[in-house]
CHARMM-style PDB file with segment names, atoms N, HN, CA, C and O in Angstrom:
ATOM      1  N   TYR     1      -4.055  15.885  -9.830  1.00  0.00      PROA
ATOM      2  CA  TYR     1      -2.624  15.696  -9.647  1.00  0.00      PROA
ATOM      3  C   TYR     1      -1.742  16.420 -10.516  1.00  0.00      PROA
ATOM      4  O   TYR     1      -2.069  16.540 -11.696  1.00  0.00      PROA
ATOM      5  N   PRO     2      -0.712  16.899 -10.116  1.00  0.00      PROA
ATOM      6  CA  PRO     2       0.204  17.638 -10.871  1.00  0.00      PROA
ATOM      7  C   PRO     2       0.988  16.770 -11.994  1.00  0.00      PROA
ATOM      8  O   PRO     2       1.142  15.573 -11.753  1.00  0.00      PROA
ATOM      9  N   PRO     3       1.455  17.263 -13.116  1.00  0.00      PROA
ATOM     10  CA  PRO     3       2.086  16.681 -14.015  1.00  0.00      PROA
ATOM     11  C   PRO     3       3.221  15.684 -13.416  1.00  0.00      PROA
ATOM     12  O   PRO     3       3.919  16.056 -12.473  1.00  0.00      PROA
ATOM     13  N   GLY     4       3.362  14.518 -13.951  1.00  0.00      PROA
ATOM     14  HN  GLY     4       2.796  14.215 -14.718  1.00  0.00      PROA
ATOM     15  CA  GLY     4       4.570  13.752 -13.635  1.00  0.00      PROA
ATOM     16  C   GLY     4       4.094  12.748 -12.425  1.00  0.00      PROA
ATOM     17  O   GLY     4       4.859  11.867 -12.034  1.00  0.00      PROA
ATOM     18  N   VAL     5       2.838  12.920 -11.875  1.00  0.00      PROA
ATOM     19  HN  VAL     5       2.216  13.635 -12.193  1.00  0.00      PROA
ATOM     20  CA  VAL     5       2.505  12.231 -10.656  1.00  0.00      PROA
ATOM     21  C   VAL     5       1.306  11.192 -11.031  1.00  0.00      PROA
ATOM     22  O   VAL     5       0.575  11.377 -12.004  1.00  0.00      PROA
ATOM     23  N   LYS     6       1.208  10.278 -10.308  1.00  0.00      PROA
ATOM     24  HN  LYS     6       1.802  10.128  -9.518  1.00  0.00      PROA
ATOM     25  CA  LYS     6       0.111   9.261 -10.465  1.00  0.00      PROA
ATOM     26  C   LYS     6       0.422   8.210 -11.666  1.00  0.00      PROA
ATOM     27  O   LYS     6       1.314   7.402 -11.404  1.00  0.00      PROA
ATOM     28  N   GLU     7      -0.112   8.118 -12.788  1.00  0.00      PROA
ATOM     29  HN  GLU     7      -0.836   8.774 -13.001  1.00  0.00      PROA
ATOM     30  CA  GLU     7       0.097   7.108 -13.708  1.00  0.00      PROA
ATOM     31  C   GLU     7       1.582   7.118 -14.344  1.00  0.00      PROA
ATOM     32  O   GLU     7       2.095   6.069 -14.733  1.00  0.00      PROA
ATOM     33  N   ASN     8       2.191   8.261 -14.420  1.00  0.00      PROA
ATOM     34  HN  ASN     8       1.774   9.113 -14.104  1.00  0.00      PROA
ATOM     35  CA  ASN     8       3.605   8.329 -14.859  1.00  0.00      PROA
ATOM     36  C   ASN     8       4.569   8.055 -13.931  1.00  0.00      PROA
ATOM     37  O   ASN     8       5.610   7.530 -14.323  1.00  0.00      PROA
ATOM     38  N   ALA     9       4.403   8.340 -12.645  1.00  0.00      PROA
ATOM     39  HN  ALA     9       3.557   8.767 -12.326  1.00  0.00      PROA
ATOM     40  CA  ALA     9       5.497   8.254 -11.627  1.00  0.00      PROA
ATOM     41  C   ALA     9       5.065   7.714 -10.342  1.00  0.00      PROA
ATOM     42  O   ALA     9       5.851   7.828  -9.401  1.00  0.00      PROA
ATOM     43  N   GLY    10       3.890   7.117 -10.144  1.00  0.00      PROA
ATOM     44  HN  GLY    10       3.252   7.024 -10.908  1.00  0.00      PROA
ATOM     45  CA  GLY    10       3.495   6.473  -9.028  1.00  0.00      PROA
ATOM     46  C   GLY    10       3.726   5.074  -8.714  1.00  0.00      PROA
ATOM     47  O   GLY    10       3.969   4.328  -9.663  1.00  0.00      PROA
ATOM     48  N   ILE    11       3.692   4.613  -7.588  1.00  0.00      PROA
ATOM     49  HN  ILE    11       3.494   5.219  -6.817  1.00  0.00      PROA
ATOM     50  CA  ILE    11       3.673   3.155  -7.346  1.00  0.00      PROA
ATOM     51  C   ILE    11       2.286   2.770  -6.939  1.00  0.00      PROA
ATOM     52  O   ILE    11       1.888   3.211  -5.860  1.00  0.00      PROA
ATOM     53  N   PHE    12       1.493   2.010  -7.649  1.00  0.00      PROA
ATOM     54  HN  PHE    12       1.815   1.652  -8.525  1.00  0.00      PROA
ATOM     55  CA  PHE    12       0.042   1.773  -7.360  1.00  0.00      PROA
ATOM     56  C   PHE    12       0.040   0.528  -6.445  1.00  0.00      PROA
ATOM     57  O   PHE    12       0.674  -0.518  -6.582  1.00  0.00      PROA
ATOM     58  N   CYS    13      -0.876   0.916  -5.427  1.00  0.00      PROA
ATOM     59  HN  CYS    13      -1.392   1.766  -5.316  1.00  0.00      PROA
ATOM     60  CA  CYS    13      -0.996  -0.202  -4.382  1.00  0.00      PROA
ATOM     61  C   CYS    13      -2.470  -0.954  -4.443  1.00  0.00      PROA
ATOM     62  O   CYS    13      -2.703  -1.917  -3.712  1.00  0.00      PROA
ATOM     63  N   HSD    14      -3.347  -0.485  -5.282  1.00  0.00      PROA
ATOM     64  HN  HSD    14      -3.158   0.297  -5.876  1.00  0.00      PROA
ATOM     65  CA  HSD    14      -4.597  -0.949  -5.286  1.00  0.00      PROA
ATOM     66  C   HSD    14      -4.727  -2.468  -5.607  1.00  0.00      PROA
ATOM     67  O   HSD    14      -5.719  -3.098  -5.241  1.00  0.00      PROA
ATOM     68  N   ASN    15      -3.669  -3.059  -6.321  1.00  0.00      PROA
ATOM     69  HN  ASN    15      -2.863  -2.547  -6.617  1.00  0.00      PROA
ATOM     70  CA  ASN    15      -3.764  -4.429  -6.608  1.00  0.00      PROA
ATOM     71  C   ASN    15      -3.195  -5.437  -5.483  1.00  0.00      PROA
ATOM     72  O   ASN    15      -3.318  -6.661  -5.508  1.00  0.00      PROA
ATOM     73  N   ASN    16      -2.596  -4.730  -4.566  1.00  0.00      PROA
ATOM     74  HN  ASN    16      -2.496  -3.736  -4.545  1.00  0.00      PROA
ATOM     75  CA  ASN    16      -2.258  -5.590  -3.396  1.00  0.00      PROA
ATOM     76  C   ASN    16      -3.089  -6.351  -2.697  1.00  0.00      PROA
ATOM     77  O   ASN    16      -2.741  -7.481  -2.353  1.00  0.00      PROA
ATOM     78  N   PRO    17      -4.342  -5.831  -2.379  1.00  0.00      PROA
ATOM     79  CA  PRO    17      -5.292  -6.647  -1.620  1.00  0.00      PROA
ATOM     80  C   PRO    17      -5.869  -7.867  -2.328  1.00  0.00      PROA
ATOM     81  O   PRO    17      -6.403  -8.778  -1.696  1.00  0.00      PROA
ATOM     82  N   TRP    18      -5.742  -7.863  -3.755  1.00  0.00      PROA
ATOM     83  HN  TRP    18      -5.309  -7.123  -4.268  1.00  0.00      PROA
ATOM     84  CA  TRP    18      -5.990  -9.049  -4.475  1.00  0.00      PROA
ATOM     85  C   TRP    18      -5.206 -10.224  -4.167  1.00  0.00      PROA
ATOM     86  O   TRP    18      -5.683 -11.353  -4.054  1.00  0.00      PROA
ATOM     87  N   VAL    19      -3.836  -9.882  -4.020  1.00  0.00      PROA
ATOM     88  HN  VAL    19      -3.449  -8.965  -4.112  1.00  0.00      PROA
ATOM     89  CA  VAL    19      -2.760 -11.112  -3.551  1.00  0.00      PROA
ATOM     90  C   VAL    19      -3.100 -11.633  -2.311  1.00  0.00      PROA
ATOM     91  O   VAL    19      -2.968 -12.834  -2.076  1.00  0.00      PROA
ATOM     92  N   ILE    20      -3.631 -10.643  -1.293  1.00  0.00      PROA
ATOM     93  HN  ILE    20      -3.738  -9.668  -1.485  1.00  0.00      PROA
ATOM     94  CA  ILE    20      -3.985 -11.079   0.041  1.00  0.00      PROA
ATOM     95  C   ILE    20      -5.329 -11.865  -0.113  1.00  0.00      PROA
ATOM     96  O   ILE    20      -5.478 -12.847   0.615  1.00  0.00      PROA
ATOM     97  N   ILE    21      -6.243 -11.553  -0.922  1.00  0.00      PROA
ATOM     98  HN  ILE    21      -6.122 -10.756  -1.513  1.00  0.00      PROA
ATOM     99  CA  ILE    21      -7.248 -12.394  -1.114  1.00  0.00      PROA
ATOM    100  C   ILE    21      -7.028 -13.724  -1.608  1.00  0.00      PROA
ATOM    101  O   ILE    21      -7.683 -14.678  -1.188  1.00  0.00      PROA
ATOM    102  N   ALA    22      -6.105 -13.830  -2.511  1.00  0.00      PROA
ATOM    103  HN  ALA    22      -5.574 -13.055  -2.852  1.00  0.00      PROA
ATOM    104  CA  ALA    22      -5.592 -15.054  -3.227  1.00  0.00      PROA
ATOM    105  C   ALA    22      -5.109 -15.889  -2.161  1.00  0.00      PROA
ATOM    106  O   ALA    22      -5.618 -16.992  -1.962  1.00  0.00      PROA
ATOM    107  N   GLU    23      -4.007 -15.371  -1.345  1.00  0.00      PROA
ATOM    108  HN  GLU    23      -3.594 -14.475  -1.507  1.00  0.00      PROA
ATOM    109  CA  GLU    23      -3.425 -16.198  -0.437  1.00  0.00      PROA
ATOM    110  C   GLU    23      -4.383 -16.663   0.583  1.00  0.00      PROA
ATOM    111  O   GLU    23      -4.227 -17.773   1.094  1.00  0.00      PROA
ATOM    112  N   THR    24      -5.386 -15.876   0.924  1.00  0.00      PROA
ATOM    113  HN  THR    24      -5.513 -14.975   0.509  1.00  0.00      PROA
ATOM    114  CA  THR    24      -6.389 -16.305   1.904  1.00  0.00      PROA
ATOM    115  C   THR    24      -7.334 -17.514   1.323  1.00  0.00      PROA
ATOM    116  O   THR    24      -7.722 -18.444   2.030  1.00  0.00      PROA
ATOM    117  N   LYS    25      -7.600 -17.388   0.137  1.00  0.00      PROA
ATOM    118  HN  LYS    25      -7.284 -16.632  -0.437  1.00  0.00      PROA
ATOM    119  CA  LYS    25      -8.433 -18.458  -0.525  1.00  0.00      PROA
ATOM    120  C   LYS    25      -7.691 -19.711  -0.550  1.00  0.00      PROA
ATOM    121  O   LYS    25      -8.221 -20.799  -0.322  1.00  0.00      PROA
ATOM    122  N   LEU    26      -6.207 -19.516  -0.887  1.00  0.00      PROA
ATOM    123  HN  LEU    26      -5.776 -18.633  -1.072  1.00  0.00      PROA
ATOM    124  CA  LEU    26      -5.490 -20.640  -0.831  1.00  0.00      PROA
ATOM    125  C   LEU    26      -5.235 -21.419   0.442  1.00  0.00      PROA
ATOM    126  O   LEU    26      -4.644 -22.499   0.455  1.00  0.00      PROA
ATOM    127  N   GLY    27      -5.730 -20.788   1.540  1.00  0.00      PROA
ATOM    128  HN  GLY    27      -6.210 -19.911   1.529  1.00  0.00      PROA
ATOM    129  CA  GLY    27      -5.436 -21.321   2.823  1.00  0.00      PROA
ATOM    130  C   GLY    27      -4.165 -20.854   3.411  1.00  0.00      PROA
ATOM    131  O   GLY    27      -3.761 -21.447   4.410  1.00  0.00      PROA
ATOM    132  N   ARG    28      -3.519 -19.930   2.958  1.00  0.00      PROA
ATOM    133  HN  ARG    28      -3.847 -19.448   2.146  1.00  0.00      PROA
ATOM    134  CA  ARG    28      -2.277 -19.494   3.440  1.00  0.00      PROA
ATOM    135  C   ARG    28      -2.409 -18.042   4.065  1.00  0.00      PROA
ATOM    136  O   ARG    28      -1.985 -17.007   3.550  1.00  0.00      PROA
ATOM    137  N   GLY    29      -3.049 -18.157   5.220  1.00  0.00      PROA
ATOM    138  HN  GLY    29      -3.393 -18.998   5.639  1.00  0.00      PROA
ATOM    139  CA  GLY    29      -3.277 -17.051   6.125  1.00  0.00      PROA
ATOM    140  C   GLY    29      -2.162 -16.412   6.658  1.00  0.00      PROA
ATOM    141  O   GLY    29      -2.256 -15.212   6.916  1.00  0.00      PROA
ATOM    142  N   GLU    30      -0.969 -17.095   6.898  1.00  0.00      PROA
ATOM    143  HN  GLU    30      -0.892 -18.069   6.689  1.00  0.00      PROA
ATOM    144  CA  GLU    30       0.066 -16.380   7.475  1.00  0.00      PROA
ATOM    145  C   GLU    30       0.824 -15.572   6.311  1.00  0.00      PROA
ATOM    146  O   GLU    30       1.431 -14.553   6.642  1.00  0.00      PROA
ATOM    147  N   GLU    31       0.820 -15.925   5.124  1.00  0.00      PROA
ATOM    148  HN  GLU    31       0.327 -16.753   4.855  1.00  0.00      PROA
ATOM    149  CA  GLU    31       1.232 -15.202   3.973  1.00  0.00      PROA
ATOM    150  C   GLU    31       0.592 -14.102   3.838  1.00  0.00      PROA
ATOM    151  O   GLU    31       1.165 -13.017   3.732  1.00  0.00      PROA
ATOM    152  N   ALA    32      -0.911 -14.283   3.824  1.00  0.00      PROA
ATOM    153  HN  ALA    32      -1.376 -15.164   3.911  1.00  0.00      PROA
ATOM    154  CA  ALA    32      -1.808 -13.113   3.540  1.00  0.00      PROA
ATOM    155  C   ALA    32      -1.587 -12.010   4.508  1.00  0.00      PROA
ATOM    156  O   ALA    32      -1.543 -10.830   4.163  1.00  0.00      PROA
ATOM    157  N   PHE    33      -1.428 -12.488   5.919  1.00  0.00      PROA
ATOM    158  HN  PHE    33      -1.464 -13.447   6.200  1.00  0.00      PROA
ATOM    159  CA  PHE    33      -1.176 -11.478   6.962  1.00  0.00      PROA
ATOM    160  C   PHE    33       0.062 -10.720   6.866  1.00  0.00      PROA
ATOM    161  O   PHE    33       0.160  -9.542   7.209  1.00  0.00      PROA
ATOM    162  N   SER    34       1.117 -11.512   6.332  1.00  0.00      PROA
ATOM    163  HN  SER    34       1.038 -12.470   6.053  1.00  0.00      PROA
ATOM    164  CA  SER    34       2.409 -10.884   6.224  1.00  0.00      PROA
ATOM    165  C   SER    34       2.319  -9.770   5.021  1.00  0.00      PROA
ATOM    166  O   SER    34       2.989  -8.745   5.151  1.00  0.00      PROA
ATOM    167  N   TYR    35       1.528  -9.942   3.886  1.00  0.00      PROA
ATOM    168  HN  TYR    35       0.984 -10.774   3.780  1.00  0.00      PROA
ATOM    169  CA  TYR    35       1.508  -9.113   2.965  1.00  0.00      PROA
ATOM    170  C   TYR    35       0.704  -7.891   3.588  1.00  0.00      PROA
ATOM    171  O   TYR    35       1.154  -6.761   3.396  1.00  0.00      PROA
ATOM    172  N   TYR    36      -0.287  -8.032   4.214  1.00  0.00      PROA
ATOM    173  HN  TYR    36      -0.653  -8.950   4.371  1.00  0.00      PROA
ATOM    174  CA  TYR    36      -1.068  -7.017   4.725  1.00  0.00      PROA
ATOM    175  C   TYR    36      -0.193  -6.066   5.710  1.00  0.00      PROA
ATOM    176  O   TYR    36      -0.180  -4.845   5.560  1.00  0.00      PROA
ATOM    177  N   LYS    37       0.462  -6.662   6.623  1.00  0.00      PROA
ATOM    178  HN  LYS    37       0.452  -7.655   6.745  1.00  0.00      PROA
ATOM    179  CA  LYS    37       1.446  -6.123   7.409  1.00  0.00      PROA
ATOM    180  C   LYS    37       2.427  -5.050   6.802  1.00  0.00      PROA
ATOM    181  O   LYS    37       2.766  -4.011   7.371  1.00  0.00      PROA
ATOM    182  N   ARG    38       2.837  -5.480   5.524  1.00  0.00      PROA
ATOM    183  HN  ARG    38       2.562  -6.323   5.062  1.00  0.00      PROA
ATOM    184  CA  ARG    38       3.747  -4.799   4.725  1.00  0.00      PROA
ATOM    185  C   ARG    38       3.201  -3.705   3.963  1.00  0.00      PROA
ATOM    186  O   ARG    38       4.008  -2.939   3.436  1.00  0.00      PROA
ATOM    187  N   ILE    39       1.852  -3.485   3.802  1.00  0.00      PROA
ATOM    188  HN  ILE    39       1.196  -4.108   4.230  1.00  0.00      PROA
ATOM    189  CA  ILE    39       1.214  -2.555   3.210  1.00  0.00      PROA
ATOM    190  C   ILE    39       0.271  -1.678   3.960  1.00  0.00      PROA
ATOM    191  O   ILE    39      -0.003  -0.569   3.500  1.00  0.00      PROA
ATOM    192  N   ALA    40      -0.289  -2.128   5.178  1.00  0.00      PROA
ATOM    193  HN  ALA    40      -0.066  -3.029   5.552  1.00  0.00      PROA
ATOM    194  CA  ALA    40      -1.044  -1.373   5.930  1.00  0.00      PROA
ATOM    195  C   ALA    40      -0.422  -0.340   6.766  1.00  0.00      PROA
ATOM    196  O   ALA    40       0.395  -0.603   7.648  1.00  0.00      PROA
ATOM    197  N   PRO    41      -0.868   0.963   6.441  1.00  0.00      PROA
ATOM    198  CA  PRO    41      -0.204   2.121   7.094  1.00  0.00      PROA
ATOM    199  C   PRO    41      -0.150   1.852   8.785  1.00  0.00      PROA
ATOM    200  O   PRO    41       0.791   2.279   9.454  1.00  0.00      PROA
ATOM    201  N   ALA    42      -1.039   1.254   9.255  1.00  0.00      PROA
ATOM    202  HN  ALA    42      -1.804   0.907   8.712  1.00  0.00      PROA
ATOM    203  CA  ALA    42      -1.130   1.089  10.699  1.00  0.00      PROA
ATOM    204  C   ALA    42       0.254   0.242  11.262  1.00  0.00      PROA
ATOM    205  O   ALA    42       0.800   0.516  12.331  1.00  0.00      PROA
ATOM    206  N   TYR    43       0.640  -0.670  10.480  1.00  0.00      PROA
ATOM    207  HN  TYR    43       0.197  -0.893   9.612  1.00  0.00      PROA
ATOM    208  CA  TYR    43       1.926  -1.244  10.659  1.00  0.00      PROA
ATOM    209  C   TYR    43       3.238  -0.620  10.422  1.00  0.00      PROA
ATOM    210  O   TYR    43       4.310  -1.122  10.757  1.00  0.00      PROA
ATOM    211  N   ARG    44       3.039   0.820   9.655  1.00  0.00      PROA
ATOM    212  HN  ARG    44       2.167   1.228   9.382  1.00  0.00      PROA
ATOM    213  CA  ARG    44       4.126   1.340   9.208  1.00  0.00      PROA
ATOM    214  C   ARG    44       3.844   2.843   9.949  1.00  0.00      PROA
ATOM    215  O   ARG    44       4.106   3.854   9.297  1.00  0.00      PROA
ATOM    216  N   GLU    45       3.376   2.948  11.138  1.00  0.00      PROA
ATOM    217  HN  GLU    45       3.163   2.126  11.667  1.00  0.00      PROA
ATOM    218  CA  GLU    45       2.954   4.305  11.661  1.00  0.00      PROA
ATOM    219  C   GLU    45       4.156   5.264  11.623  1.00  0.00      PROA
ATOM    220  O   GLU    45       3.936   6.454  11.401  1.00  0.00      PROA
ATOM    221  N   GLU    46       5.367   4.845  11.818  1.00  0.00      PROA
ATOM    222  HN  GLU    46       5.546   3.878  11.999  1.00  0.00      PROA
ATOM    223  CA  GLU    46       6.564   5.769  11.792  1.00  0.00      PROA
ATOM    224  C   GLU    46       6.620   6.476  10.489  1.00  0.00      PROA
ATOM    225  O   GLU    46       7.130   7.596  10.491  1.00  0.00      PROA
ATOM    226  N   LEU    47       6.130   5.943   9.283  1.00  0.00      PROA
ATOM    227  HN  LEU    47       5.716   5.033   9.281  1.00  0.00      PROA
ATOM    228  CA  LEU    47       6.071   6.582   8.142  1.00  0.00      PROA
ATOM    229  C   LEU    47       4.899   7.441   7.726  1.00  0.00      PROA
ATOM    230  O   LEU    47       4.817   7.893   6.584  1.00  0.00      PROA
ATOM    231  N   SER    48       3.986   7.663   8.667  1.00  0.00      PROA
ATOM    232  HN  SER    48       4.052   7.296   9.595  1.00  0.00      PROA
ATOM    233  CA  SER    48       2.695   8.272   8.245  1.00  0.00      PROA
ATOM    234  C   SER    48       3.036   9.785   7.960  1.00  0.00      PROA
ATOM    235  O   SER    48       2.427  10.328   7.038  1.00  0.00      PROA
ATOM    236  N   ALA    49       3.901  10.458   8.633  1.00  0.00      PROA
ATOM    237  HN  ALA    49       4.396  10.017   9.382  1.00  0.00      PROA
ATOM    238  CA  ALA    49       4.178  11.873   8.186  1.00  0.00      PROA
ATOM    239  C   ALA    49       4.811  11.879   6.876  1.00  0.00      PROA
ATOM    240  O   ALA    49       4.545  12.855   6.175  1.00  0.00      PROA
ATOM    241  N   VAL    50       5.691  10.884   6.334  1.00  0.00      PROA
ATOM    242  HN  VAL    50       5.906  10.091   6.904  1.00  0.00      PROA
ATOM    243  CA  VAL    50       6.221  10.842   4.978  1.00  0.00      PROA
ATOM    244  C   VAL    50       4.961  10.414   4.152  1.00  0.00      PROA
ATOM    245  O   VAL    50       4.855  11.076   3.120  1.00  0.00      PROA
ATOM    246  N   HSD    51       3.991   9.492   4.335  1.00  0.00      PROA
ATOM    247  HN  HSD    51       4.077   8.955   5.174  1.00  0.00      PROA
ATOM    248  CA  HSD    51       3.032   9.016   3.584  1.00  0.00      PROA
ATOM    249  C   HSD    51       1.882  10.195   3.469  1.00  0.00      PROA
ATOM    250  O   HSD    51       1.141  10.346   2.498  1.00  0.00      PROA
ATOM    251  N   ARG    52       1.891  10.964   4.614  1.00  0.00      PROA
ATOM    252  HN  ARG    52       2.493  10.842   5.403  1.00  0.00      PROA
ATOM    253  CA  ARG    52       0.787  12.102   4.624  1.00  0.00      PROA
ATOM    254  C   ARG    52      -0.601  11.412   4.716  1.00  0.00      PROA
ATOM    255  O   ARG    52      -1.535  11.821   4.026  1.00  0.00      PROA
ATOM    256  N   LEU    53      -0.726  10.432   5.515  1.00  0.00      PROA
ATOM    257  HN  LEU    53       0.032  10.100   6.076  1.00  0.00      PROA
ATOM    258  CA  LEU    53      -2.088   9.866   5.769  1.00  0.00      PROA
ATOM    259  C   LEU    53      -2.156   9.263   7.180  1.00  0.00      PROA
ATOM    260  O   LEU    53      -1.203   9.006   7.916  1.00  0.00      PROA
ATOM    261  N   GLU    54      -3.511   9.081   7.423  1.00  0.00      PROA
ATOM    262  HN  GLU    54      -4.285   9.290   6.825  1.00  0.00      PROA
ATOM    263  CA  GLU    54      -3.779   8.593   8.781  1.00  0.00      PROA
ATOM    264  C   GLU    54      -3.355   6.982   8.775  1.00  0.00      PROA
ATOM    265  O   GLU    54      -3.335   6.294   7.755  1.00  0.00      PROA
ATOM    266  N   PRO    55      -3.051   6.560   9.990  1.00  0.00      PROA
ATOM    267  CA  PRO    55      -2.640   5.069  10.009  1.00  0.00      PROA
ATOM    268  C   PRO    55      -3.734   4.086   9.478  1.00  0.00      PROA
ATOM    269  O   PRO    55      -3.360   2.968   9.124  1.00  0.00      PROA
ATOM    270  N   TYR    56      -4.939   4.389   9.403  1.00  0.00      PROA
ATOM    271  HN  TYR    56      -5.242   5.297   9.691  1.00  0.00      PROA
ATOM    272  CA  TYR    56      -6.055   3.535   9.195  1.00  0.00      PROA
ATOM    273  C   TYR    56      -6.284   3.665   7.543  1.00  0.00      PROA
ATOM    274  O   TYR    56      -7.051   2.838   7.049  1.00  0.00      PROA
ATOM    275  N   VAL    57      -5.771   4.487   6.805  1.00  0.00      PROA
ATOM    276  HN  VAL    57      -5.148   5.159   7.206  1.00  0.00      PROA
ATOM    277  CA  VAL    57      -6.167   4.801   5.489  1.00  0.00      PROA
ATOM    278  C   VAL    57      -5.262   3.817   4.556  1.00  0.00      PROA
ATOM    279  O   VAL    57      -4.073   3.608   4.793  1.00  0.00      PROA
ATOM    280  N   TYR    58      -5.849   3.342   3.659  1.00  0.00      PROA
ATOM    281  HN  TYR    58      -6.816   3.512   3.467  1.00  0.00      PROA
ATOM    282  CA  TYR    58      -4.996   2.359   2.517  1.00  0.00      PROA
ATOM    283  C   TYR    58      -4.932   3.370   1.365  1.00  0.00      PROA
ATOM    284  O   TYR    58      -5.917   3.912   0.863  1.00  0.00      PROA
ATOM    285  N   ALA    59      -3.684   3.554   1.014  1.00  0.00      PROA
ATOM    286  HN  ALA    59      -2.884   3.114   1.422  1.00  0.00      PROA
ATOM    287  CA  ALA    59      -3.409   4.545  -0.168  1.00  0.00      PROA
ATOM    288  C   ALA    59      -3.452   3.760  -1.467  1.00  0.00      PROA
ATOM    289  O   ALA    59      -3.080   2.593  -1.592  1.00  0.00      PROA
ATOM    290  N   GLN    60      -4.002   4.620  -2.519  1.00  0.00      PROA
ATOM    291  HN  GLN    60      -4.304   5.568  -2.418  1.00  0.00      PROA
ATOM    292  CA  GLN    60      -4.071   3.901  -3.778  1.00  0.00      PROA
ATOM    293  C   GLN    60      -2.786   3.907  -4.430  1.00  0.00      PROA
ATOM    294  O   GLN    60      -2.560   3.016  -5.249  1.00  0.00      PROA
ATOM    295  N   MET    61      -1.727   4.962  -4.135  1.00  0.00      PROA
ATOM    296  HN  MET    61      -1.910   5.685  -3.469  1.00  0.00      PROA
ATOM    297  CA  MET    61      -0.494   4.968  -4.837  1.00  0.00      PROA
ATOM    298  C   MET    61       0.395   5.604  -3.883  1.00  0.00      PROA
ATOM    299  O   MET    61       0.029   6.116  -2.825  1.00  0.00      PROA
ATOM    300  N   ILE    62       1.627   5.539  -4.335  1.00  0.00      PROA
ATOM    301  HN  ILE    62       1.924   5.123  -5.194  1.00  0.00      PROA
ATOM    302  CA  ILE    62       2.652   6.246  -3.506  1.00  0.00      PROA
ATOM    303  C   ILE    62       3.475   6.929  -4.614  1.00  0.00      PROA
ATOM    304  O   ILE    62       3.811   6.318  -5.628  1.00  0.00      PROA
ATOM    305  N   ALA    63       3.799   8.266  -4.377  1.00  0.00      PROA
ATOM    306  HN  ALA    63       3.526   8.762  -3.553  1.00  0.00      PROA
ATOM    307  CA  ALA    63       4.623   9.056  -5.291  1.00  0.00      PROA
ATOM    308  C   ALA    63       5.932   9.339  -4.610  1.00  0.00      PROA
ATOM    309  O   ALA    63       5.979   9.604  -3.408  1.00  0.00      PROA
ATOM    310  N   GLY    64       6.898   9.288  -5.311  1.00  0.00      PROA
ATOM    311  HN  GLY    64       6.859   9.073  -6.287  1.00  0.00      PROA
ATOM    312  CA  GLY    64       8.214   9.607  -4.774  1.00  0.00      PROA
ATOM    313  C   GLY    64       8.611  11.126  -4.805  1.00  0.00      PROA
ATOM    314  O   GLY    64       7.900  11.929  -5.409  1.00  0.00      PROA
ATOM    315  N   ASN    65       9.719  11.502  -4.167  1.00  0.00      PROA
ATOM    316  HN  ASN    65      10.297  10.850  -3.676  1.00  0.00      PROA
ATOM    317  CA  ASN    65      10.188  12.938  -4.191  1.00  0.00      PROA
ATOM    318  C   ASN    65      10.262  13.453  -5.495  1.00  0.00      PROA
ATOM    319  O   ASN    65      10.039  14.659  -5.604  1.00  0.00      PROA
ATOM    320  N   ASP    66      10.559  12.730  -6.637  1.00  0.00      PROA
ATOM    321  HN  ASP    66      10.740  11.751  -6.548  1.00  0.00      PROA
ATOM    322  CA  ASP    66      10.935  13.173  -7.973  1.00  0.00      PROA
ATOM    323  C   ASP    66       9.625  13.389  -8.639  1.00  0.00      PROA
ATOM    324  O   ASP    66       9.580  14.007  -9.703  1.00  0.00      PROA
ATOM    325  N   SER    67       8.425  12.858  -8.005  1.00  0.00      PROA
ATOM    326  HN  SER    67       8.461  12.356  -7.141  1.00  0.00      PROA
ATOM    327  CA  SER    67       7.285  12.935  -8.919  1.00  0.00      PROA
ATOM    328  C   SER    67       6.684  14.289  -9.031  1.00  0.00      PROA
ATOM    329  OT1 SER    67       5.718  14.477  -9.770  1.00  0.00      PROA
TER     330      SER     67
END
């Protein structure tokens, strides 16, 4: 990664699945699925060109234009 990206300027996504797992274990499937839809690229397909990934890929992090 170039300087200023990842640890210093990225939004990390890899903790989000833990929230989904917790909601599921608590029996709150609707909330879990709501979180999933908000972070899953397949539900945000119109942004794939911006995110530069296939719709089935889960990103570790998101870096902004200033990164």
